[in-house]
C-alpha positions as CSV (number, residue, x, y, z in Angstrom):
1,M,-23.2,-4.6,5.3
2,L,-20.8,-7.5,6.3
3,L,-17.7,-7.9,4.1
4,Q,-16.0,-11.2,4.2
5,G,-12.4,-11.9,3.3
6,K,-9.2,-13.7,4.1
7,S,-5.9,-13.0,5.9
8,I,-2.7,-15.0,5.6
9,T,-1.2,-16.3,8.9
10,L,1.7,-18.4,10.0
11,P,0.5,-20.9,12.7
12,R,4.1,-22.2,12.9
13,P,7.2,-22.1,10.7
14,R,6.6,-23.3,7.0
15,K,2.8,-23.7,7.7
16,I,0.6,-21.2,5.8
17,A,-3.0,-20.7,6.8
18,L,-5.9,-18.6,5.5
19,K,-8.0,-17.0,8.3
20,E,-11.6,-15.9,7.7
21,L,-12.2,-12.1,8.1
22,R,-15.2,-10.1,8.5
23,V,-15.6,-6.2,8.5
24,A,-19.0,-4.8,9.4
25,T,-19.3,-1.5,7.6
26,S,-22.5,-0.6,9.6
27,N,-20.2,-0.3,12.7
28,L,-17.6,2.0,11.0
29,K,-16.2,4.5,13.4
30,P,-16.2,8.2,12.2
31,S,-12.5,8.4,11.6
32,E,-12.1,4.9,10.0
33,I,-11.9,3.7,6.4
34,V,-12.8,0.3,4.9
35,A,-10.7,-1.0,1.9
36,K,-10.1,-4.1,-0.3
37,T,-6.7,-5.1,-1.1
38,L,-5.5,-5.0,-4.7
39,F,-1.9,-6.1,-4.3
40,S,0.5,-6.7,-1.4
41,A,4.3,-7.0,-1.7
42,I,6.4,-9.6,0.0
43,S,9.2,-8.2,2.1
44,P,11.7,-10.9,1.3
45,G,14.0,-11.0,4.3
46,T,11.5,-10.3,7.0
47,E,8.8,-12.7,5.8
48,T,11.0,-15.5,4.7
49,A,12.8,-15.5,8.1
50,A,9.4,-15.8,9.8
51,Y,8.4,-18.5,7.4
52,R,11.6,-20.4,7.9
53,G,11.5,-20.1,11.7
54,D,14.5,-17.9,12.4
55,P,14.9,-16.5,15.9
56,P,12.3,-13.6,16.5
57,L,13.4,-10.1,16.5
58,R,11.5,-9.2,19.6
59,P,10.7,-11.0,22.9
60,G,7.3,-12.7,23.1
61,I,5.3,-15.4,21.4
62,A,6.5,-15.8,17.8
63,Y,3.6,-17.9,16.4
64,P,1.0,-17.8,15.3
65,R,1.6,-14.5,13.4
66,L,0.6,-12.3,10.6
67,V,2.9,-11.6,7.6
68,G,3.4,-8.7,5.4
69,Y,3.3,-4.9,5.7
70,C,3.2,-3.5,2.1
71,N,-0.4,-3.2,1.1
72,V,-2.3,-1.3,-1.8
73,A,-5.9,-1.3,-1.5
74,E,-9.1,0.5,-2.8
75,V,-11.2,2.4,-0.4
76,V,-14.9,1.2,-0.3
77,Q,-16.3,3.3,2.5
78,V,-15.2,6.1,4.8
79,G,-16.4,7.4,8.1
80,K,-18.1,10.7,8.4
81,F,-15.1,12.5,9.9
82,V,-12.8,11.3,7.2
83,K,-11.5,14.3,5.3
84,T,-8.5,13.4,3.1
85,I,-9.7,10.0,1.5
86,R,-12.8,9.2,-0.5
87,P,-14.3,5.8,-1.8
88,G,-12.5,4.8,-4.9
89,D,-9.1,6.1,-3.8
90,R,-6.2,3.7,-3.7
91,V,-4.2,3.8,-0.5
92,L,-0.8,2.5,0.7
93,T,-0.9,1.1,4.2
94,H,1.0,-1.3,6.6
95,Q,-1.7,-3.8,6.6
96,S,-0.6,-7.4,6.6
97,H,-1.4,-9.8,3.7
98,R,-5.3,-9.7,3.8
99,S,-8.1,-9.1,1.5
100,I,-10.1,-6.5,3.6
101,F,-9.6,-4.2,6.5
102,S,-10.7,-1.1,8.4
103,I,-8.3,1.4,9.8
104,Q,-8.0,4.9,11.1
105,E,-7.5,7.5,8.5
106,R,-4.3,8.6,10.1
107,E,-2.8,5.1,9.6
108,V,-2.8,5.6,5.8
109,L,0.7,6.1,4.5
110,A,-0.3,7.8,1.3
111,R,-3.0,8.1,-1.4
112,I,-1.7,6.6,-4.7
113,P,-1.6,9.0,-7.7
114,K,-3.8,7.9,-10.6
115,K,-0.8,7.5,-12.9
116,V,1.0,5.0,-10.6
117,P,-0.1,1.3,-11.3
118,S,-1.2,-0.5,-8.1
119,E,1.5,-3.2,-8.8
120,E,4.3,-0.6,-8.7
121,A,2.9,1.1,-5.7
122,A,3.0,-2.0,-3.6
123,V,6.8,-1.8,-3.2
124,T,6.8,1.8,-2.0
125,Y,7.5,1.0,1.6
126,L,10.4,-1.2,0.6
127,Y,11.8,1.7,-1.3
128,H,11.3,3.9,1.8
129,L,13.6,1.6,3.7
130,G,16.4,2.2,1.2
131,L,15.7,5.9,1.2
132,N,15.6,5.9,5.1
133,A,19.0,4.2,5.0
134,L,20.4,7.1,2.9
135,Q,18.8,9.7,5.2
136,T,21.0,8.6,8.2
137,I,23.7,11.2,7.3
138,P,23.7,14.7,5.5
139,L,23.9,14.1,1.7
140,K,25.6,16.1,-1.0
141,P,26.3,15.3,-4.6
142,E,29.0,12.8,-5.4
143,L,29.1,11.6,-1.7
144,P,30.6,8.0,-1.8
145,V,28.0,5.3,-0.7
146,A,28.5,1.6,-0.7
147,V,25.5,-0.7,-0.8
148,I,26.1,-4.3,0.3
149,G,23.5,-6.8,-0.8
150,L,21.3,-6.3,-3.8
151,G,17.8,-7.6,-2.9
152,I,14.9,-5.2,-3.3
153,L,16.2,-3.0,-0.3
154,G,19.7,-2.6,-1.7
155,L,18.6,-2.1,-5.3
156,G,16.1,0.4,-4.2
157,A,18.7,2.3,-2.3
158,V,20.9,2.3,-5.4
159,E,18.2,3.6,-7.6
160,Q,17.3,6.5,-5.1
161,A,21.0,7.3,-4.6
162,K,21.2,7.9,-8.3
163,N,18.4,10.4,-8.1
164,L,20.2,12.1,-5.3
165,K,23.3,12.2,-7.5
166,L,25.5,10.2,-5.1
167,N,28.5,8.2,-6.1
168,V,27.3,4.6,-5.5
169,S,29.3,1.3,-5.3
170,A,27.3,-1.9,-5.2
171,F,28.4,-5.2,-3.8
172,S,26.9,-8.7,-4.5
173,N,27.9,-12.2,-5.5
174,S,25.3,-12.2,-8.3
175,Q,26.5,-11.0,-11.7
176,Y,22.9,-10.5,-12.6
177,K,22.1,-8.3,-9.7
178,L,25.5,-6.3,-10.2
179,Q,24.4,-5.7,-13.8
180,L,20.9,-4.5,-12.7
181,A,22.5,-2.2,-10.1
182,K,24.6,-0.7,-12.8
183,E,21.6,-0.1,-15.0
184,L,19.8,1.5,-11.9
185,G,22.6,3.9,-11.3
186,A,25.6,2.3,-9.5
187,K,28.9,3.9,-10.7
188,K,30.9,0.8,-9.7
189,V,30.0,-2.7,-9.0
190,H,32.0,-5.4,-7.1
191,L,31.8,-9.1,-6.5
192,K,31.8,-9.5,-2.6
193,R,34.2,-12.4,-2.9
194,K,36.8,-10.4,-4.7
195,S,36.6,-7.3,-2.4
196,K,38.8,-8.3,0.5
197,K,41.4,-5.7,-0.2
198,L,39.0,-2.8,-0.5
199,E,39.0,-0.4,2.4
200,N,37.8,3.1,3.4
201,L,35.7,3.4,0.2
202,A,32.6,5.2,1.4
203,N,31.3,7.8,3.9
204,L,28.1,5.8,4.1
205,V,27.8,2.0,3.9
206,I,24.4,0.5,3.6
207,T,24.1,-3.2,4.6
208,T,21.0,-5.1,3.9
209,S,22.3,-8.6,4.8
210,N,22.4,-10.9,7.9
211,S,25.8,-12.3,6.9
212,W,28.8,-11.9,9.2
213,E,31.1,-11.8,6.2
214,D,29.0,-8.9,4.8
215,W,29.3,-7.2,8.2
216,R,33.1,-7.5,8.1
217,L,33.1,-6.0,4.6
218,A,31.0,-3.0,5.8
219,L,33.5,-2.5,8.6
220,R,36.4,-2.4,6.0
221,L,34.5,-0.2,3.5
222,V,33.4,2.6,5.8
223,R,35.7,5.5,6.1
224,P,36.9,7.0,9.4
225,R,34.1,8.8,11.1
226,G,31.7,7.3,8.5
227,T,28.3,5.6,9.1
228,I,27.1,2.0,8.6
229,S,23.3,2.1,8.0
230,V,21.9,-1.3,8.9
231,I,18.7,-2.6,7.1
232,G,19.4,-6.2,7.6
233,F,20.0,-8.1,10.9
234,P,23.6,-9.1,11.2
235,G,24.0,-12.5,12.6
236,R,20.4,-13.5,12.8
237,G,20.0,-17.2,12.7
238,L,23.8,-17.7,12.3
239,K,26.5,-19.0,14.6
240,A,28.9,-16.7,16.3
241,P,31.4,-15.2,13.9
242,N,35.1,-16.1,13.9
243,F,36.1,-12.4,14.2
244,N,35.2,-9.5,16.6
245,P,32.1,-7.7,15.0
246,L,33.2,-4.6,16.9
247,D,36.9,-4.9,16.2
248,P,38.5,-1.8,17.8
249,R,40.6,-1.1,14.6
250,F,37.3,-0.4,12.9
251,F,34.8,0.6,15.4
252,Y,37.0,2.4,17.9
253,Y,39.8,3.6,15.8
254,K,37.7,4.7,12.8
255,K,35.1,6.2,15.2
256,I,32.3,5.0,13.0
257,S,28.6,5.3,13.7
258,I,26.3,2.3,13.4
259,V,22.6,3.3,12.8
260,P,19.6,0.8,12.6
261,V,17.3,1.8,9.8
262,G,13.6,2.1,10.5
263,V,13.9,2.0,14.3
264,S,16.2,5.0,14.9
265,S,13.4,6.8,16.9
266,I,15.5,8.2,19.8
267,G,14.0,11.6,20.7
268,R,11.1,11.1,18.3
269,T,7.4,10.1,19.1
270,E,5.5,7.5,17.2
271,E,3.6,10.3,15.5
272,E,6.9,11.9,14.3
273,M,8.1,8.5,13.0
274,L,4.8,8.0,11.2
275,S,5.1,11.5,9.7
276,I,8.5,10.6,8.3
277,R,7.3,7.4,6.7
278,K,4.3,9.2,5.2
279,K,6.6,12.0,3.8
280,N,9.0,9.5,2.3
281,C,6.2,7.3,0.8
282,S,4.6,10.3,-0.9
283,K,7.9,11.4,-2.3
284,I,8.6,7.9,-3.7
285,L,5.1,7.8,-5.3
286,R,5.8,11.1,-7.0
287,L,9.0,9.8,-8.4
288,M,7.2,6.8,-9.7
289,K,4.7,9.0,-11.3
290,L,7.5,11.0,-13.0
291,K,9.1,7.7,-14.1
292,R,12.3,8.5,-12.1
293,L,11.9,5.2,-10.3
294,N,11.3,1.9,-12.2
295,P,9.8,-0.5,-9.7
296,R,9.0,-3.0,-12.4
297,R,12.7,-3.9,-12.5
298,L,12.5,-5.0,-8.9
299,I,9.3,-7.1,-9.1
300,S,10.1,-10.7,-10.1
301,G,6.5,-11.8,-10.7
302,I,3.0,-11.9,-9.3
303,Y,1.3,-14.8,-7.5
304,D,-2.3,-15.4,-6.5
305,Y,-2.4,-14.7,-2.8
306,R,-3.3,-18.5,-2.1
307,D,0.1,-19.4,-3.6
308,I,2.3,-17.3,-1.1
309,K,4.0,-20.5,-0.1
310,L,5.3,-20.9,-3.7
311,A,6.6,-17.3,-3.6
312,Y,8.4,-17.9,-0.3
313,E,10.0,-21.1,-1.5
314,K,11.1,-19.3,-4.8
315,I,12.8,-16.6,-2.6
316,L,14.4,-19.1,-0.4
317,S,15.8,-21.0,-3.4
318,K,18.3,-18.3,-3.8
319,D,17.7,-17.9,-7.6
320,S,20.0,-15.0,-8.5
321,R,17.2,-13.4,-10.6
322,T,14.7,-13.4,-7.8
323,I,14.1,-10.0,-6.0
324,T,10.6,-10.1,-4.7
325,Y,7.1,-11.0,-5.6
326,L,3.6,-9.4,-5.4
327,L,0.4,-11.2,-4.2
328,K,-2.7,-10.4,-6.2
329,W,-6.1,-10.3,-4.3
330,P,-9.7,-10.8,-5.7
331,K,-11.6,-7.6,-6.6
């Protein structure tokens, strides 16, 4: 049987195209699965940067390119050697925005528990990035943590820090997002523009922003021998800052550590990194099942997959109440 579908591509900045897909289930390899996407979540920073045409993160040809990596799908067929997944299961994968796909069983990040709605499960990997940022240092109750930037990554980190009983301070220039952070577990919230006198506040500072001003804030907030956990891409698409981003009075004198989230794979194989992602995603899904995470607070709405451009433009509009959107795919 030949399944037909669509994938979303960016031929060039600000140009969305739908590409025809075909998956031949008769040629399924023994360790493969075939699945149909139910929902995919937009990763706001990564995807809108690609849509806008920001400088690429890696060398090589930037366009045409696929977008998206947060996919929830229903399995329709499995190969004869597949042991952990059955038709009808819902799975979380790194597949791009597409309606159908075939992948190896080992590439599945997690099976989704029955009590977790597909819409909520779609943001699991974005929660994982926030959890991964928290995992960059040993954690203990009441450890001071600061989170700069309250998009879905920052808010997800705040909510998980609450579950870990950490003492979280949240920073944003949006009163709406500061209030949401408080409701999700932040002990203190601060307007970034009024935080110039704060210093040495946290053992761990998580920054989700590209802004140089937010980077300077992170340098001030981190305590001596503390860690800055970087989810964003400081300086991407911006002019050179008017200050030294590795100012010795912060970097050298404080002897801080700067850790990139999601790519800190020194000494680890790709299989080991995949294992960490799977473990975290399964943990997050269990917390969703137990209602200890509330992803609906982070989902601003749902668009038909054909309207992804509207979702991107809404995110780029900087509406203070926009966090992220889901795409809904045909059954």
